[in-house]
C-alpha positions in Angstrom: 38.7 -7.6 -33.8 37.9 -8.8 -30.3 34.4 -9.8 -29.3 34.2 -6.7 -27.0 35.0 -4.3 -29.9 32.4 -6.1 -32.1 29.6 -5.7 -29.6 30.5 -2.3 -28.0 30.9 1.1 -29.5 31.2 4.8 -28.6 28.2 6.8 -29.7 28.7 10.5 -29.0 30.6 9.7 -25.8 28.0 7.1 -24.7 29.1 3.5 -24.5 26.7 1.3 -26.3 26.3 -2.5 -26.4 24.8 -4.6 -29.1 22.1 -7.1 -28.1 23.0 -10.5 -29.5 19.4 -11.5 -30.2 17.6 -8.3 -31.1 18.1 -8.5 -34.9 16.6 -12.0 -34.8 13.7 -11.2 -32.4 12.9 -7.7 -33.6 14.6 -7.1 -37.0 12.9 -3.7 -37.4 14.5 -2.2 -34.3 17.9 -0.9 -33.5 20.0 -3.6 -31.7 22.3 -1.0 -30.0 21.5 0.2 -26.4 23.4 2.2 -23.8 25.6 -0.2 -21.9 23.8 0.1 -18.5 21.6 -2.0 -16.3 18.7 0.0 -17.4 18.7 -1.9 -20.7 20.6 -5.1 -19.8 20.1 -7.4 -16.7 23.2 -7.8 -14.5 25.3 -10.9 -15.0 28.0 -11.6 -12.4 29.6 -14.1 -14.7 30.3 -11.5 -17.3 33.7 -10.1 -16.2 33.8 -7.4 -18.9 31.0 -5.0 -17.8 28.8 -7.3 -15.6 25.8 -7.3 -17.9 23.8 -9.9 -19.8 24.5 -10.6 -23.5 20.9 -9.9 -24.4 18.9 -6.8 -23.7 16.0 -6.9 -21.2 13.4 -7.0 -23.9 15.0 -10.0 -25.7 15.6 -11.8 -22.4 11.9 -11.6 -21.5 10.9 -12.5 -25.1 13.2 -15.6 -25.1 12.0 -16.7 -21.7 8.4 -16.5 -22.8 9.1 -18.4 -26.1 11.0 -21.2 -24.1 8.0 -21.4 -21.7 5.6 -21.8 -24.6 7.7 -24.5 -26.2 8.6 -26.4 -23.0 5.5 -26.3 -20.8 6.4 -29.5 -18.8 10.0 -28.4 -18.1 8.7 -24.9 -17.1 6.3 -26.4 -14.5 9.1 -28.5 -13.0 11.5 -25.6 -12.8 8.8 -23.2 -11.5 7.9 -25.6 -8.8 11.5 -26.1 -7.7 12.0 -22.4 -7.6 8.9 -21.7 -5.6 9.9 -24.3 -3.0 13.4 -22.9 -2.5 13.9 -20.2 0.1 15.9 -18.2 -2.4 13.1 -18.5 -5.0 10.5 -17.4 -2.5 12.5 -14.4 -1.4 13.1 -13.4 -5.0 9.4 -13.8 -5.8 8.4 -11.8 -2.7 10.7 -8.9 -3.6 9.4 -8.9 -7.2 5.8 -8.8 -6.0 6.5 -5.9 -3.6 8.1 -3.9 -6.4 5.1 -4.5 -8.7 2.7 -3.4 -5.9 4.7 -0.2 -5.2 5.1 0.7 -8.9 1.5 0.1 -9.6 2.2 -2.5 -12.2 0.3 -5.2 -10.3 -2.9 -3.0 -10.2 -2.4 -2.2 -13.9 -2.1 -5.9 -14.7 -5.2 -6.7 -12.7 -7.3 -4.0 -14.5 -6.0 -5.3 -17.9 -6.7 -8.9 -17.0 -10.0 -8.9 -15.2 -10.9 -12.6 -16.0 -7.5 -13.9 -14.8 -7.8 -11.8 -11.7 -11.2 -13.2 -11.0 -10.0 -16.7 -11.4 -7.1 -16.1 -9.0 -9.4 -14.5 -6.4 -11.8 -17.5 -6.6 -8.9 -19.9 -6.1 -7.8 -17.9 -3.1 -11.3 -18.2 -1.6 -10.9 -22.0 -1.8 -7.8 -21.7 0.4 -9.4 -19.7 3.2 -9.7 -21.5 6.5 -13.3 -22.2 7.6 -12.9 -21.8 11.4 -14.9 -19.7 13.9 -13.5 -16.7 15.7 -13.5 -18.6 19.0 -11.6 -21.5 17.4 -9.0 -19.1 16.0 -8.5 -17.4 19.4 -8.2 -20.8 21.1 -5.6 -21.9 18.5 -3.5 -18.7 19.1 -3.7 -19.4 22.9 -2.5 -22.9 22.3 0.6 -21.4 20.7 0.8 -18.8 23.5 -0.1 -16.0 21.0 3.2 -16.4 19.2 4.1 -17.4 15.6 4.1 -21.2 15.6 7.3 -21.1 13.4 9.6 -18.4 14.8 8.0 -17.6 18.2 7.3 -13.9 17.4 4.8 -12.5 20.0 1.6 -11.2 18.4 2.1 -7.8 20.0 5.4 -7.5 18.0 3.7 -8.5 14.7 3.5 -5.4 12.6 2.1 -5.1 9.1 2.7 -2.2 6.6 -0.3 -1.2 4.4 -0.7 1.9 2.3 2.4 3.4 4.0 1.1 2.8 7.5 2.7 0.3 9.8 0.5 -1.1 12.6 0.1 -4.2 14.8 -1.8 -6.9 13.0 -3.2 -10.4 13.5 -1.3 -13.5 12.5 -2.0 -15.4 9.2 -4.1 -18.5 9.3 -1.3 -20.7 7.9 -1.9 -23.9 5.9 0.7 -26.4 7.3 0.0 -28.5 4.2 -0.6 -26.1 1.3 -2.9 -28.5 -0.4 -4.6 -29.8 2.7 -7.8 -29.1 4.6 -9.2 -25.7 5.5 -10.0 -26.5 9.1 -8.1 -26.6 12.5 -6.4 -29.9 11.5 -4.2 -27.9 9.0 -4.1 -24.4 10.6 -1.5 -22.7 12.8 -0.8 -19.0 13.5 2.1 -17.6 11.5 3.6 -14.2 11.2 3.7 -12.6 7.8 7.4 -13.2 7.3 7.2 -17.0 7.9 4.0 -17.3 6.0 5.5 -15.7 2.9 8.8 -17.5 3.3 7.3 -21.0 3.5 5.0 -20.3 0.6 3.9 -23.7 -0.9 6.7 -25.8 0.5 6.0 -28.7 2.8 6.7 -28.4 6.5 9.8 -30.6 6.5 11.1 -28.9 3.3 11.0 -25.5 4.8 11.0 -25.9 8.6 14.2 -27.9 9.4 17.6 -27.3 10.9 18.7 -25.3 7.9 16.0 -22.7 8.7 17.4 -20.0 11.1 14.0 -19.8 13.0 13.7 -23.5 13.5 13.6 -25.1 17.0 12.8 -28.7 17.7 10.4 -27.7 20.5 8.2 -25.7 18.1 8.5 -28.3 15.4 7.2 -31.0 17.9 4.4 -28.7 19.1 3.2 -28.1 15.5 3.1 -31.8 14.9 1.4 -32.4 18.2 -1.3 -29.9 17.1 -1.9 -31.2 13.6 -1.7 -34.9 14.7 -4.0 -34.9 17.7 -4.5 -31.8 19.8 -6.6 -29.9 17.2 -9.4 -32.4 17.9 -10.0 -31.1 21.4 -10.7 -27.6 19.9 -13.2 -28.8 17.4 -15.7 -30.0 20.0 -17.6 -26.7 19.8 -18.3 -27.4 16.1 -19.4 -30.9 16.8 -21.8 -29.6 19.5 -23.3 -27.1 17.0 -23.8 -29.8 14.4 -25.5 -32.1 17.0 -27.8 -29.2 18.0 -28.7 -28.6 14.3 -29.5 -32.2 13.9 -31.7 -32.2 17.1 -33.5 -29.1 15.9 -34.2 -30.7 12.5 -35.5 -33.9 14.1 -37.7 -31.8 16.4 -39.1 -29.8 13.4 -39.9 -33.0 11.4 -41.6 -34.6 14.3 
């Protein structure tokens, strides 16, 4: 008997496929499922019917078990995936599907503590710059995305089914860097999501279709030196506070 006949059967005119791991992972459950992508992930390397050997439930179960047993390897693989453009695109598509289906909100309600921790971490990543500094920064980049050059008047954001013109993101050039002007540039939503946690040179190079040497040099000129000229207002406010404090004490 061929492997195909061993793992496939006709059940009342419905083609079924046997999951190769279900009896081990879930011995009390029926290992036979309809042979469709509703129950099995697609696998382009499978030339028979184009589906994975294991059902979706077992695939997720095995992945979670491997993650628990190999935490260090998981971190390495996860980091590599997050930094690759393909990995970022896949993650963004998955996040969008979870938001639309309501699964993300459902998870947040079921995990309030983890959601709170995530929100606190996001607060630490917010840029601490004034409105005037932000407007001056956008003017420096001529009110365009520092990466792709998209004009701000063409930057549209879809929220709750409504698409409207929106402000740029305050992008961290160095994802782990400072939260001030020295590490901030205006970026459209697409570029901000695509870059994710990658470094500037990992993501913004000649392999990136939106890359130009002119914009690359301008970004470096800003974060290396020009940002200092736009932080003078903050220094003046600090000096005034110190003068007021000295005056009060005297």
